[in-house]
C-alpha positions, 0 to 999 in steps of 0.5 A: 457586459451581455451575460454571453460575454460573461458566460460564453458558450460554444465550441470555444468554451466548451474546449476550455472547459475540457482542458480545465478538467483535464489539467485538475484531474491530472494534477488532483492529489490521489490519497493513499491507502491504509488498512489497520489489521491485527497480526500474530507475532509468531515465536516460540511462545505457545501463545500468538501475541496479537498486535496492530499493524499499519498497512500503507500504500502511497500513490507517489510510490506505486510499486512499495508498500509498507508495513507499519509495527506500534512503537511499543515493538521497538527498542527506540519506542517510535514506530517501526516501518518496513518498505517492501515491493507491492509486487512481492507482498502480491505473489507471497500470497500465492507461492514463498518468495523474496530473498533477503531482508523480507520474505512471504509465503502463504501459510495454509489457505487463510494465513500468510507469514511475512519474515523480517530480517534486520541488524537487531534480529527476526521478526515472524508476522502472520496476517490474515490473507483476506486482509492483505488482498483487501489492502492490495485490491485498494492499493491496486484501484488507487495506483497511477496507470500501469504505464507510469509505474513500469521503470523506463 
């Protein structure tokens, strides 16, 4: 076989390469986002208890974010994960928002509070707004196209 037959060049091969590139881009797995931050548990105690928290976003769930608390805070000794709407966290950095189990509001200019309600009680966690904004920017950058995130 000649080199041209083995490595064709021309309009047909360019179209095939473009098609393969488009398929590869469409099927590529987009990595999620994880941001590790230090938050503060708000309680009656005058000293805040600092805890490590993981903020997670997965493009497979473009409308949700996860807040994962370490196993040491859970009575079961397992990571405690809360899933909440990404839009709730975003809007809660600007003004109080949320009803039901999750509420978010700004606390001054540099802090935000996330209040989580469960049958076991209420947890009030304070975050640096800069850390939450950084996480949300990274999540938005890795989110699928806006048309794919809108409900049909």
